[in-house]
C-alpha positions in Angstrom: 0.0 0.4 -0.3 1.1 3.6 -1.0 3.4 5.7 2.1 2.3 8.9 0.1 1.0 11.7 2.2 -2.8 12.3 2.0 -6.0 14.3 3.1 -7.6 12.3 6.2 -10.9 13.9 5.4 -11.1 13.2 1.9 -9.7 9.5 2.5 -12.1 9.1 4.8 -14.9 10.2 2.7 -14.0 7.8 0.1 -14.0 5.1 2.2 -10.4 4.1 2.6 -9.8 5.1 6.1 -12.2 5.3 8.4 -11.5 7.8 11.8 -10.3 5.3 14.1 -7.8 4.0 11.5 -6.5 7.1 10.9 -5.4 7.2 14.8 -4.1 3.8 15.0 -2.7 3.4 11.5 -1.1 6.1 10.4 0.9 9.2 11.3 -0.7 13.1 11.3 2.5 14.9 9.6 0.3 18.1 9.1 -3.5 19.3 10.6 -5.9 16.6 8.1 -2.6 14.9 6.6 -0.8 12.0 6.7 0.5 9.0 6.3 0.6 5.5 6.8 2.5 4.3 9.7 5.8 2.6 9.0 6.6 4.9 5.8 10.1 6.6 5.8 9.2 10.7 5.7 11.6 11.7 2.9 11.8 15.6 2.2 9.4 14.9 -1.1 6.8 13.5 1.0 7.0 16.5 3.2 7.1 18.8 -0.1 3.7 17.1 -1.1 2.4 17.0 2.5 3.1 20.8 3.1 1.0 21.8 0.1 -1.8 19.1 0.8 -2.5 21.4 4.4 -2.5 24.9 1.8 -5.2 23.5 -0.1 -3.7 22.6 -2.7 -3.4 25.7 -3.8 0.4 26.4 -2.4 3.6 26.4 -4.7 6.3 24.1 -3.5 9.9 26.1 -3.4 12.9 26.3 -1.8 14.9 23.3 -1.2 11.3 21.3 -0.9 11.1 22.2 -4.6 14.6 21.0 -5.1 13.5 18.0 -3.7 10.2 17.4 -6.3 13.1 18.3 -9.1 15.3 15.3 -8.3 17.7 16.7 -6.1 19.5 14.3 -3.4 20.7 15.7 -0.2 17.9 17.6 1.2 17.2 17.2 4.5 13.4 15.4 5.4 13.5 16.8 9.2 13.9 20.4 7.7 10.9 22.4 7.3 9.1 22.3 4.2 8.8 25.6 1.8 5.8 27.6 0.3 4.8 30.4 -1.8 1.7 31.1 -0.5 -0.8 33.9 1.0 -1.9 31.5 3.8 -1.5 32.9 7.2 -0.2 31.1 10.2 1.5 27.6 8.7 2.0 25.4 11.5 5.7 23.9 13.0 7.6 22.7 10.0 6.1 24.5 7.4 7.5 28.4 6.3 4.9 30.0 3.8 5.9 32.8 2.2 4.3 35.3 0.4 6.4 36.2 -3.0 5.5 36.8 -6.4 6.0 34.5 -9.4 6.0 35.5 -12.7 5.3 33.7 -16.2 7.6 30.4 -16.8 8.6 30.5 -12.8 6.6 27.7 -11.6 5.8 24.2 -13.2 4.0 20.8 -12.2 5.5 17.2 -10.3 2.9 14.6 -10.7 0.3 17.5 -10.5 2.0 19.4 -7.4 3.3 23.0 -8.8 6.5 23.7 -8.0 8.8 26.4 -8.7 10.4 25.7 -11.8 14.4 24.9 -11.7 15.8 28.3 -12.7 13.0 30.1 -10.5 14.3 27.4 -7.4 18.0 28.3 -8.0 17.2 31.7 -8.2 16.0 31.5 -4.3 18.6 28.8 -2.9 21.3 30.9 -4.0 20.4 33.9 -2.0 20.0 32.7 0.9 23.0 33.6 3.5 25.6 30.7 3.0 28.2 30.9 -0.1 29.1 27.1 0.4 25.3 26.1 1.2 24.1 27.7 -1.9 26.7 26.7 -4.1 25.8 22.7 -2.1 22.1 22.8 -2.8 22.4 24.4 -6.6 25.1 21.9 -8.1 22.5 19.0 -6.7 19.7 20.7 -8.6 21.7 21.4 -11.4 22.5 17.4 -10.9 18.8 16.5 -11.2 17.5 19.0 -13.4 20.3 20.3 -15.8 19.9 24.0 -15.0 22.5 26.4 -15.5 24.0 30.1 -14.6 22.8 31.3 -17.7 19.2 30.3 -17.1 19.1 31.8 -13.8 20.7 35.3 -15.1 17.5 36.2 -16.4 15.3 36.1 -13.3 17.3 38.6 -11.9 16.8 41.1 -14.5 13.3 40.6 -13.5 13.4 40.9 -9.9 16.1 43.7 -9.2 16.5 44.8 -6.1 15.3 41.8 -4.4 17.1 40.0 -1.3 20.7 38.5 -1.3 21.2 39.3 -5.3 25.3 40.0 -4.3 25.6 36.5 -2.9 23.7 34.5 -5.9 26.7 36.9 -7.9 29.2 34.9 -6.5 27.4 31.6 -6.2 26.5 31.0 -9.6 29.7 31.3 -11.5 31.1 28.6 -8.4 28.1 26.1 -9.6 28.9 22.6 -11.3 26.3 19.8 -11.9 29.7 17.5 -11.8 29.3 16.9 -8.0 28.0 13.8 -6.9 27.7 14.1 -2.9 28.1 18.0 -0.6 32.0 16.8 0.2 32.8 17.3 -3.6 31.9 20.8 -3.7 33.0 21.6 -0.7 36.3 20.1 -1.8 35.9 22.1 -5.5 35.7 25.4 -3.7 38.4 24.0 -1.4 40.9 24.2 -4.4 39.2 27.2 -6.1 39.5 29.7 -3.1 43.4 28.4 -2.7 44.1 29.7 -6.3 44.0 26.8 -8.3 42.7 26.5 -11.5 39.3 25.7 -11.5 39.0 21.6 -11.6 36.7 19.9 -14.3 34.5 17.4 -12.7 33.9 13.6 -13.4 36.8 13.2 -15.8 36.2 9.5 -17.6 39.5 7.7 -18.3 39.1 5.3 -21.0 41.7 2.8 -22.6 42.8 2.0 -26.2 38.7 0.5 -26.7 37.2 3.7 -25.5 36.2 0.9 -22.6 35.8 3.4 -19.3 38.5 2.7 -16.9 37.8 4.9 -14.3 35.9 8.1 -13.5 37.4 11.0 -11.3 35.9 13.1 -9.1 37.7 16.3 -10.2 41.0 17.3 -11.4 43.0 19.1 -14.5 42.8 16.5 -17.6 45.2 18.1 -19.3 48.2 17.5 -16.1 46.6 14.2 -15.3 46.1 15.7 -12.2 42.9 14.1 -10.3 41.2 14.5 -6.7 38.9 12.4 -5.2 36.6 12.6 -2.4 36.5 9.0 -0.6 34.0 8.6 1.7 34.2 6.7 4.9 32.8 3.6 3.3 36.5 3.9 0.8 37.8 3.3 4.5 36.0 1.0 6.4 34.7 -1.4 3.3 37.5 -4.2 2.6 36.2 -4.6 -0.8 35.4 -1.0 -1.9 39.1 -0.5 -0.2 40.8 -3.3 -2.3 39.1 -2.0 -5.6 40.3 1.7 -4.7 43.9 0.3 -4.7 43.3 -1.7 -8.2 41.7 1.4 -9.6 44.7 4.3 -8.0 47.4 1.7 -9.3 45.5 1.6 -13.0 45.5 4.9 -13.1 48.9 6.3 -11.9 50.7 3.7 -14.6 48.7 5.7 -17.0 50.2 9.1 -15.5 48.0 10.1 -13.3 48.6 11.7 -9.7 45.8 11.2 -7.6 44.4 13.6 -4.7 43.1 11.5 -1.8 40.4 13.8 0.4 39.5 12.7 3.5 36.5 14.1 5.8 39.2 14.9 8.2 41.5 16.6 5.9 38.1 18.5 4.0 36.8 19.6 8.0 40.1 20.0 9.6 43.0 21.0 7.1 41.9 21.9 3.6 44.6 24.0 3.5 46.9 20.3 2.6 44.4 19.3 0.0 45.4 22.7 -1.8 48.9 22.1 -0.9 49.0 18.6 -2.3 47.3 19.3 -5.4 49.7 22.0 -6.0 52.7 20.4 -5.8 50.9 17.8 -7.7 50.1 20.4 -10.7 53.6 21.3 -10.8 55.2 18.6 -11.0 53.4 18.1 -14.1 54.2 20.8 -15.0 51.2 23.3 -14.9 52.2 26.6 -15.1 51.0 27.9 -11.7 
């Protein structure tokens, strides 16, 4: 049975649930909005539930829109975001009364959602440059939205709050980032004064078969940078595959800089130093 959010009164009227069953077998997300108990409430579910709470009149926006548009890494515990004139939202719903101009909203499975460009426009204006790039990277990976899609909205909404940061965020976005940690790593390299790295570099053999895909780096100089998540250090099979893959890349002339969570969080300057050293050794004129 579906675990999608639903309006309780509608389900009772349709005979799908009784009021007693709602109390015993369902979890109330918002007033008159429920989910079958045992379901995992995702960011998408919370977004839909908030829209149902609005009487199906709001437009889903912000991180909730990003989730419905397919972006990963959206916190399911964060408040859902809506554009609506409805006042006094319950906890875990943020309601904003904002103006949407033509083509700034789309339908996703029947739910009105801010368009990818408008969603990026909103996310990039929020405080926190790194967080803004992370959010839009994930949105870009899911939808293909790019900076050029957002610039026209900046012209339409001149004077909107957060434009100064948005101008800094947009040139930094990259749909190649596969995780927030990869985005953070890329930003560390750029802030360290290194050339902007290419993302998701595909290395093929002489028969055009893919040997490896490198998180980011400088293909011209055969220097790659890889973020290794926890599984790369704790899973023996993953670790063994990494060792073989690294040996093959090094045989092909690649220099690899490995990045761990500890390095990224506490010693980002080491990442920059190692990448710079590898580039200089490869002959890059920094």
